[in-house]
C-alpha positions as CSV (number, residue, x, y, z in Angstrom):
1,M,-88.5,55.8,-35.0
2,A,-88.7,57.4,-38.4
3,Y,-91.9,58.6,-40.1
4,N,-92.7,59.1,-43.8
5,V,-95.5,61.4,-44.9
6,H,-97.1,60.5,-48.2
7,R,-99.5,62.8,-50.2
8,F,-102.2,60.9,-52.0
9,D,-104.3,62.9,-54.5
10,L,-107.8,61.5,-55.1
11,R,-111.4,61.9,-56.1
12,M,-113.5,60.4,-53.4
13,T,-116.0,58.9,-55.8
14,A,-113.5,57.1,-58.1
15,D,-110.3,56.3,-56.4
16,Q,-111.2,53.7,-53.7
17,G,-109.3,50.9,-55.5
18,R,-106.2,53.0,-55.9
19,L,-106.2,54.0,-52.3
20,E,-106.6,50.4,-51.2
21,Q,-103.6,49.3,-53.3
22,F,-101.5,52.2,-52.0
23,L,-102.3,51.5,-48.3
24,N,-101.7,47.7,-48.8
25,G,-98.3,48.5,-50.5
26,L,-96.9,50.4,-47.5
27,K,-94.2,48.6,-45.6
28,G,-94.6,50.3,-42.2
29,D,-97.5,51.0,-39.8
30,I,-100.1,53.6,-40.7
31,V,-100.2,56.2,-37.9
32,A,-102.7,58.7,-39.3
33,I,-104.6,59.6,-42.4
34,V,-105.3,63.4,-42.6
35,P,-107.8,64.6,-45.3
36,N,-107.5,68.0,-46.8
37,V,-111.1,69.2,-46.9
38,T,-112.1,72.3,-48.8
39,V,-115.4,74.1,-49.1
40,H,-116.8,74.8,-52.6
41,F,-119.9,76.3,-54.1
42,L,-123.0,76.2,-51.8
43,W,-121.0,74.9,-48.8
44,A,-120.3,71.6,-50.6
45,H,-117.2,69.9,-49.0
46,R,-114.6,68.1,-51.0
47,V,-111.5,66.1,-50.2
48,N,-108.6,67.0,-52.5
49,F,-105.9,64.8,-51.1
50,L,-104.9,62.7,-48.1
51,L,-101.7,62.9,-46.0
52,V,-100.8,59.4,-44.9
53,V,-98.3,59.2,-42.0
54,E,-96.3,55.9,-42.0
55,K,-94.0,54.7,-39.2
56,V,-91.0,52.9,-40.5
57,S,-88.4,51.0,-38.4
């Protein structure tokens, strides 16, 4: 088995459509989606990017 890891930069409030198109365009199976969560001013959490692990055959 081979795996590809894709980095997907996003803004959670505006990029839902882009993420949907990206995920539907993958040829293999999605194994995991790992968000990068950071803490900003006043303990507000923010997702900067996602790592998408795809299993290809």
